[in-house]
N, C-alpha and C positions, 0 to 999 in steps of 0.2 A: 615144955614150953607150950602154952595154950595159944590157940589162934582164934578163940571164940569171939574176940572183939570184932572180927570180920563178919560175924553173923548179926544181922539187924532185923528188927521187926518194926514195921510202920503200917498202920491201918490203911494208908492210902496207896501202898505198894503191894501188889499180889494178894489183896484181901487180907493183909496182916499176917501172912505166912512168913516164916523165917527165910530171909534171902541173904545173898552175899553182898555186902557193902551197899545195899539198896539198889543194886543193878538190875533188879527184876529177874534174877536167876534164883528161883526157889531152891532151898537146900534139897528138898524132896526130888526135884528134877535131876540135880547133879548126882544124888545117890542112885537114882534109877538108871542113869547113863552108865555109871560105874558097875552097877549090878548086872546090866545087860552085857557086860564084857568089854566096854570101852576102857582104854587105859587113861591115866591122868593126862598123858601127852596128847592123846586123841581128843579128849575133851578140850584141852587148851588150844588145840589146833582148830577146833570147830567154833570156839568162843574166845577169840583173841583178846577181849577186854578182861578176861579172867586171868588170875595169877595162880601159880602152883599153891601158894598158901591159902587161897580161897577154896580150892578143892579139898585141901587137907583140913581146913576148918569145917567144911561140910561133913567130912568123914568123922571128925572128932565130935561134932554135934550129933550125928547119927549114932555113934557108938555110945555116947552118954545117954541119949534118950532111949535107946534100945535096952540099956541096962536099968532103966527106970529112974535114972537120976534127973532131978529137976535142973534145968539149965536156965539161968536168968539172974538178974534182968538183962535182957539184950538191948543194945543201944538202938536208938532210932537212926534211920538213914539220913 
């Protein structure tokens, strides 16, 4: 089950970087938090307006782009 519909791109939000549901949380930031050792639950605790599926969508997006796969088109916020 893909969660990529939660990833949006809007030129007026975060300079057009992929974000989660247009909430101004760039996918890159979430991946960096997880890479630094934070758990999904810790991220959700620090950012209560995020949902577990948002973090999983960021991981899915990161995995696909790391594999060199093109992801898109992404919806607008």
